[in-house]
TIKEDREN-716949 format. One record per residue (C-alpha): x, y, z. Coordinates in pm, 1 decimal, padded with zeros to 6 digits. Layout:
<pts>
+----------+----------+----------+
|       xx |       yy |       zz |
+----------+----------+----------+
|        X |        Y |        Z |
...
+----------+----------+----------+
</pts>
This chain:
<pts>
+----------+----------+----------+
|       xx |       yy |       zz |
+----------+----------+----------+
|  00000.0 |  00000.0 |  00000.0 |
|  00116.7 |  00349.9 | -00073.2 |
|  00029.9 |  00674.9 |  00103.9 |
|  00281.6 |  00917.2 | -00045.8 |
|  00176.3 |  01068.9 | -00379.0 |
|  00360.0 |  01091.8 | -00707.6 |
|  00228.5 |  01212.2 | -01044.7 |
|  00377.7 |  01185.5 | -01390.4 |
|  00255.4 |  01375.4 | -01695.4 |
|  00355.8 |  01200.9 | -02014.7 |
|  00390.8 |  01347.9 | -02359.8 |
|  00169.0 |  01242.7 | -02647.7 |
|  00301.1 |  00904.8 | -02758.3 |
|  00260.5 |  00707.8 | -03075.9 |
| -00044.5 |  00487.8 | -03108.4 |
| -00012.7 |  00191.6 | -02874.6 |
| -00228.6 | -00025.5 | -02656.0 |
|  00049.2 | -00245.0 | -02516.5 |
| -00057.9 | -00199.9 | -02154.2 |
| -00427.3 | -00251.6 | -02231.9 |
| -00338.1 | -00583.0 | -02394.1 |
| -00266.9 | -00703.7 | -02039.8 |
| -00642.4 | -00701.0 | -01970.7 |
| -00646.2 | -01041.0 | -02140.2 |
| -00487.1 | -01173.1 | -01822.4 |
| -00788.5 | -01094.3 | -01601.9 |
| -00908.6 | -01406.9 | -01421.5 |
| -01266.5 | -01270.9 | -01402.5 |
| -01467.1 | -00954.6 | -01464.0 |
| -01719.8 | -00789.5 | -01235.3 |
| -01985.0 | -00533.1 | -01338.6 |
| -01901.4 | -00585.2 | -01705.0 |
| -01836.6 | -00845.3 | -01973.7 |
| -01464.0 | -00885.1 | -02046.4 |
| -01306.6 | -00572.3 | -02194.7 |
| -01011.8 | -00576.2 | -02433.1 |
| -00772.9 | -00334.1 | -02595.9 |
| -00968.8 | -00377.9 | -02917.6 |
| -01307.1 | -00302.4 | -02760.1 |
| -01164.9 |  00004.6 | -02581.3 |
| -01003.2 |  00160.1 | -02886.4 |
| -01144.0 |  00510.3 | -02933.4 |
| -01233.1 |  00539.0 | -02564.7 |
| -01053.0 |  00733.5 | -02294.9 |
| -00962.8 |  00481.2 | -02026.0 |
| -00872.8 |  00522.4 | -01658.7 |
| -00712.7 |  00208.4 | -01514.8 |
| -00700.7 |  00212.3 | -01136.3 |
| -00505.0 | -00053.1 | -00944.7 |
| -00675.1 | -00147.6 | -00621.2 |
| -00715.8 | -00413.7 | -00357.0 |
| -01022.5 | -00391.6 | -00140.0 |
| -00856.7 | -00374.8 |  00202.8 |
| -00614.7 | -00094.0 |  00106.3 |
| -00711.4 |  00216.2 |  00304.1 |
| -00508.3 |  00438.8 |  00070.5 |
| -00720.5 |  00316.2 | -00219.6 |
| -01044.2 |  00341.6 | -00019.2 |
| -00978.4 |  00712.2 |  00033.4 |
| -00954.3 |  00764.8 | -00347.0 |
| -01273.9 |  00573.3 | -00419.3 |
| -01522.0 |  00865.5 | -00394.6 |
| -01341.7 |  01035.2 | -00684.5 |
| -01333.4 |  00724.1 | -00900.9 |
| -01706.8 |  00673.0 | -00855.1 |
| -01773.4 |  01040.3 | -00932.6 |
| -01556.0 |  01042.4 | -01246.7 |
| -01719.1 |  00726.4 | -01377.8 |
| -02062.1 |  00881.9 | -01326.7 |
| -01982.6 |  01227.7 | -01465.6 |
| -01771.5 |  01136.0 | -01768.3 |
| -01900.6 |  00789.8 | -01858.5 |
| -02148.2 |  00926.4 | -02112.4 |
| -01866.5 |  01133.4 | -02270.0 |
| -01642.6 |  00839.5 | -02358.4 |
| -01458.8 |  00762.2 | -02034.5 |
| -01426.0 |  00401.4 | -01919.6 |
| -01303.9 |  00355.5 | -01562.1 |
| -01157.9 |  00008.3 | -01501.7 |
| -01053.2 | -00114.4 | -01160.9 |
| -00770.6 | -00369.6 | -01173.9 |
| -00817.5 | -00561.4 | -00849.5 |
| -00475.1 | -00708.1 | -00772.3 |
| -00483.9 | -00880.6 | -00430.7 |
| -00237.1 | -00824.1 | -00149.4 |
| -00365.4 | -01080.0 |  00101.9 |
| -00463.6 | -01438.9 |  00029.3 |
| -00831.9 | -01387.0 |  00107.2 |
| -00846.5 | -01107.8 | -00152.3 |
| -00807.0 | -01378.0 | -00419.2 |
| -01152.5 | -01508.4 | -00326.6 |
| -01392.9 | -01384.3 | -00594.6 |
| -01693.5 | -01382.0 | -00362.5 |
| -01501.9 | -01173.8 | -00107.1 |
| -01413.3 | -00923.2 | -00379.2 |
| -01766.6 | -00918.5 | -00519.7 |
| -01928.4 | -00855.8 | -00180.1 |
| -01672.4 | -00594.2 | -00073.7 |
| -01699.5 | -00388.1 | -00391.1 |
| -02078.9 | -00406.0 | -00389.4 |
| -02083.1 | -00270.3 | -00033.7 |
| -01857.2 |  00014.5 | -00151.0 |
| -02100.3 |  00103.4 | -00432.9 |
| -01847.0 |  00023.2 | -00704.7 |
| -02042.4 | -00020.4 | -01028.6 |
| -01773.6 |  00043.0 | -01292.0 |
| -01593.9 | -00256.4 | -01452.8 |
| -01351.0 | -00452.4 | -01236.8 |
| -01083.2 | -00675.0 | -01389.7 |
| -00990.5 | -00937.9 | -01130.6 |
| -00611.6 | -00964.9 | -01151.6 |
| -00540.8 | -01265.3 | -00929.1 |
| -00239.1 | -01372.9 | -01136.2 |
| -00086.0 | -01019.6 | -01144.7 |
| -00093.9 | -01026.9 | -01525.9 |
| -00236.1 | -00673.8 | -01554.6 |
| -00010.6 | -00545.0 | -01274.6 |
|  00295.9 | -00679.7 | -01455.5 |
|  00168.7 | -00562.0 | -01794.7 |
|  00165.8 | -00205.6 | -01661.0 |
|  00492.0 | -00256.2 | -01465.3 |
|  00295.0 | -00128.3 | -01168.0 |
|  00427.4 | -00120.0 | -00811.5 |
|  00161.8 |  00053.3 | -00601.2 |
| -00188.0 |  00050.0 | -00456.4 |
| -00350.4 |  00278.7 | -00551.9 |
| -00218.2 |  00366.1 | -00896.1 |
| -00407.3 |  00561.8 | -01162.8 |
| -00324.0 |  00544.3 | -01534.0 |
| -00506.1 |  00777.2 | -01778.5 |
| -00497.7 |  00657.8 | -02138.6 |
| -00604.7 |  00841.8 | -02451.5 |
| -00824.4 |  00713.1 | -02733.7 |
| -00520.5 |  00554.7 | -02900.3 |
| -00431.8 |  00356.0 | -02590.2 |
| -00128.9 |  00567.7 | -02497.0 |
| -00069.0 |  00637.8 | -02126.6 |
| -00077.6 |  01015.3 | -02084.8 |
| -00079.9 |  01058.4 | -01706.8 |
| -00010.2 |  00849.4 | -01399.1 |
| -00058.5 |  00912.4 | -01030.2 |
|  00055.6 |  00686.4 | -00747.2 |
| -00099.3 |  00711.3 | -00402.4 |
| -00370.2 |  00939.5 | -00270.2 |
| -00437.8 |  01302.5 | -00363.1 |
| -00384.9 |  01510.4 | -00680.2 |
| -00756.1 |  01474.0 | -00757.9 |
| -00798.7 |  01808.6 | -00935.7 |
| -00476.3 |  01757.3 | -01131.3 |
| -00593.4 |  01412.0 | -01239.3 |
| -00938.6 |  01538.9 | -01335.3 |
| -00797.2 |  01827.7 | -01539.4 |
| -00585.1 |  01582.2 | -01734.3 |
| -00884.9 |  01356.2 | -01777.2 |
| -01083.9 |  01647.5 | -01921.9 |
| -00798.5 |  01736.1 | -02156.3 |
| -00774.2 |  01382.2 | -02294.1 |
| -01151.6 |  01364.1 | -02338.1 |
| -01146.9 |  01696.3 | -02522.7 |
| -00874.1 |  01569.5 | -02755.8 |
| -01099.5 |  01272.0 | -02831.6 |
| -01379.5 |  01508.6 | -02932.1 |
| -01592.7 |  01485.0 | -02619.6 |
| -01804.9 |  01788.1 | -02534.1 |
| -02091.2 |  01878.3 | -02305.3 |
| -01929.8 |  01824.3 | -01965.5 |
| -01862.3 |  02102.5 | -01718.1 |
| -01505.4 |  02189.5 | -01628.3 |
| -01583.3 |  02219.0 | -01258.4 |
| -01419.0 |  01942.5 | -01054.4 |
| -01649.4 |  01680.3 | -00909.4 |
| -01773.0 |  01722.6 | -00555.4 |
| -01757.5 |  01407.8 | -00345.1 |
| -01913.1 |  01302.6 | -00018.9 |
| -01669.0 |  01072.7 |  00160.0 |
| -01775.1 |  00871.4 |  00460.6 |
| -01620.3 |  00623.4 |  00701.8 |
| -01292.2 |  00482.6 |  00575.4 |
| -01317.1 |  00702.6 |  00263.9 |
| -01259.4 |  01026.3 |  00458.2 |
| -00907.5 |  01163.5 |  00391.2 |
| -00641.5 |  01104.6 |  00652.7 |
| -00530.5 |  01379.7 |  00889.0 |
| -00179.2 |  01383.0 |  00745.3 |
| -00069.9 |  01675.6 |  00964.1 |
| -00121.9 |  01474.0 |  01281.1 |
| -00042.6 |  01116.3 |  01175.6 |
|  00279.8 |  00982.8 |  01324.8 |
|  00199.0 |  00611.4 |  01288.9 |
|  00248.4 |  00409.8 |  00972.8 |
|  00117.2 |  00093.1 |  00818.4 |
|  00219.0 | -00203.4 |  01033.7 |
|  00206.1 | -00568.0 |  00923.6 |
|  00159.1 | -00834.3 |  01192.0 |
|  00272.2 | -01149.6 |  01007.6 |
|  00633.8 | -01260.8 |  01036.0 |
|  00719.1 | -01176.2 |  00673.2 |
|  00693.5 | -00799.4 |  00727.6 |
|  00641.2 | -00743.2 |  01100.5 |
|  00820.6 | -00443.2 |  01255.1 |
|  00831.3 | -00285.0 |  01601.7 |
|  00696.2 | -00593.1 |  01780.1 |
|  00801.3 | -00625.3 |  02143.4 |
|  00734.3 | -00901.5 |  02397.2 |
|  00564.8 | -00852.6 |  02731.7 |
|  00606.1 | -00476.7 |  02726.8 |
|  00502.9 | -00309.5 |  03050.7 |
|  00480.9 |  00019.7 |  02861.5 |
|  00494.8 |  00045.3 |  02485.6 |
|  00689.1 |  00320.1 |  02312.0 |
|  00534.5 |  00504.7 |  02017.7 |
|  00460.3 |  00266.1 |  01728.0 |
|  00551.7 | -00045.7 |  01924.2 |
|  00298.2 | -00327.2 |  01954.3 |
|  00259.3 | -00656.4 |  02133.3 |
|  00033.9 | -00959.0 |  02175.1 |
| -00126.4 | -01096.1 |  02491.2 |
| -00287.0 | -01438.7 |  02501.8 |
| -00259.0 | -01755.5 |  02296.0 |
| -00162.1 | -01643.0 |  01945.8 |
| -00000.2 | -01824.4 |  01656.5 |
|  00217.4 | -01614.2 |  01425.5 |
|  00202.2 | -01692.0 |  01055.3 |
|  00382.9 | -01533.5 |  00763.4 |
|  00098.0 | -01294.2 |  00680.9 |
| -00112.7 | -01275.1 |  00997.8 |
| -00150.5 | -01357.3 |  01365.1 |
| -00432.2 | -01590.7 |  01470.5 |
| -00597.1 | -01621.5 |  01812.3 |
| -00624.9 | -01977.7 |  01944.9 |
| -00806.4 | -01912.3 |  02275.2 |
| -01056.6 | -01644.8 |  02388.7 |
| -00955.9 | -01312.5 |  02543.8 |
| -00643.5 | -01251.4 |  02340.3 |
| -00529.0 | -00893.0 |  02290.6 |
| -00329.4 | -00679.9 |  02047.8 |
| -00187.0 | -00357.7 |  02193.9 |
| -00033.9 | -00069.2 |  01995.3 |
|  00102.3 |  00271.0 |  02099.4 |
|  00001.6 |  00513.6 |  01823.3 |
| -00041.0 |  00879.8 |  01726.9 |
| -00316.7 |  00937.4 |  01468.7 |
| -00682.3 |  01028.3 |  01435.6 |
| -00788.6 |  00683.6 |  01306.1 |
| -00693.2 |  00324.4 |  01379.7 |
| -00788.9 |  00060.2 |  01121.4 |
| -00716.8 | -00311.9 |  01128.2 |
| -00733.6 | -00565.3 |  00844.5 |
| -00880.6 | -00874.9 |  01004.8 |
| -01136.8 | -01151.4 |  00972.5 |
| -01258.0 | -01481.5 |  01117.0 |
| -01034.9 | -01783.2 |  01064.3 |
| -01335.6 | -01990.6 |  00960.5 |
| -01578.0 | -01837.4 |  00706.4 |
| -01927.2 | -01796.0 |  00842.2 |
| -01818.0 | -01756.1 |  01203.6 |
| -01821.9 | -01443.2 |  01419.7 |
| -01571.5 | -01316.1 |  01676.8 |
| -01670.6 | -01050.4 |  01930.0 |
| -01419.6 | -00783.0 |  02029.9 |
| -01375.8 | -00485.9 |  02262.2 |
| -01169.8 | -00175.8 |  02175.3 |
| -01006.5 |  00041.1 |  02443.7 |
| -00792.4 |  00356.1 |  02451.8 |
| -00561.6 |  00386.7 |  02752.5 |
| -00761.0 |  00111.8 |  02919.9 |
| -01103.6 |  00270.3 |  02871.7 |
| -01376.1 |  00154.3 |  02624.6 |
| -01356.4 |  00371.8 |  02311.6 |
| -01602.4 |  00429.3 |  02030.3 |
| -01581.3 |  00649.9 |  01723.3 |
| -01493.8 |  00399.8 |  01451.5 |
| -01757.6 |  00290.2 |  01202.7 |
| -01718.7 | -00075.1 |  01305.0 |
| -01771.9 | -00032.0 |  01679.6 |
| -02058.8 |  00089.7 |  01895.2 |
| -02037.4 |  00374.6 |  02146.1 |
| -01866.4 |  00145.9 |  02397.6 |
| -01606.7 |  00013.7 |  02154.0 |
| -01775.3 | -00322.6 |  02100.4 |
| -01790.4 | -00494.0 |  01763.6 |
| -01790.6 | -00826.1 |  01579.9 |
| -01557.7 | -00967.4 |  01316.3 |
| -01772.6 | -01141.1 |  01056.2 |
| -01578.5 | -01103.8 |  00729.5 |
| -01226.6 | -01045.1 |  00602.5 |
| -01181.2 | -00673.0 |  00540.6 |
| -01051.0 | -00344.5 |  00686.0 |
| -01229.9 | -00246.5 |  01008.8 |
| -01227.7 |  00111.4 |  01134.3 |
| -01190.1 |  00089.6 |  01510.6 |
| -01093.9 |  00439.9 |  01625.5 |
| -01185.3 |  00783.5 |  01495.4 |
| -01117.5 |  01052.5 |  01752.4 |
| -01150.8 |  01431.7 |  01764.6 |
| -00865.3 |  01675.8 |  01811.7 |
| -00636.6 |  01729.1 |  01988.7 |
| -00448.6 |  01416.7 |  01878.7 |
| -00199.9 |  01279.9 |  02131.9 |
| -00023.6 |  00948.0 |  02186.8 |
| -00259.4 |  00674.0 |  02304.7 |
| -00235.6 |  00305.2 |  02381.9 |
| -00480.0 |  00115.4 |  02163.7 |
| -00605.8 | -00224.5 |  02271.3 |
| -00835.3 | -00471.8 |  02099.7 |
| -00946.2 | -00773.7 |  02299.1 |
| -01107.8 | -01061.5 |  02112.7 |
| -01363.1 | -01224.0 |  02340.6 |
| -01379.1 | -01538.7 |  02126.9 |
| -01109.0 | -01750.7 |  01964.9 |
| -01073.4 | -01762.5 |  01588.2 |
| -00974.5 | -01407.9 |  01489.5 |
| -00700.2 | -01344.5 |  01234.0 |
| -00530.9 | -01001.7 |  01210.5 |
| -00311.0 | -00889.2 |  00923.2 |
| -00224.1 | -00520.0 |  00923.5 |
| -00278.5 | -00188.3 |  01104.6 |
| -00329.9 |  00133.8 |  00912.3 |
| -00383.9 |  00484.8 |  01042.3 |
| -00530.3 |  00812.3 |  00924.7 |
+----------+----------+----------+
</pts>
């Protein structure tokens, strides 16, 4: 996942659809029959690389939905290339349900084999590629932000293709929940993976955690990508500095539910969209859960999530 932004404006290139040819590698399509370079010729195309648990991508989603709605009748085709990060994101039903709940109606190319990712030589979630009617990439943006810059370039490419009748005012979006932009000015905690492959800042039996350190309490097994709770009442504790705390997690066994309690500095804490006013919630599916959203002033806090039942699996913290 990628929070820092980077944009690249490209010059007008010769006619090519080399990258779009990679769409042939999609393992499935959602919201659309299969699309190809041939069927897209003459269209302006926005290819957006995503994976449904990525909070950086989730915060760009209101703009993608708005662009698809505003410019779709003027020749724009927005395509989401869903390239999974975690194993459960390969599950087509998981992807289908998640994107439906996010009100994603534009075409999604399921990229389980990374064929589209590799065809674009992509490295990031999210990543936006704007392509003209000849299939040439004219603009790229990696990470969040640069929405007006991206939309201006989108309008320019549409105009070059002969599209008219759309207003030049940028879209207005209404973000909610996980889609609300991060408070970058007061976020001193970064993405933290819990599995052994990428885990950082883990400490054992810490009486007091330092900023951005975390620990486990209870009967946990540590896998390469996640930690899994074997007995009830296991905890994950994290010392953080941010407005939001999010956790990618799910039940070990599909169809089961795991109750949890969230606390800040030892006290029940609400505010996140996936907890009630007393910080209580239930893990029922594999996705990103928003557990803390707090008002200013932002200071260091000790976050704690206690799983009241066995069978929870936790992958990654993100903040905002």
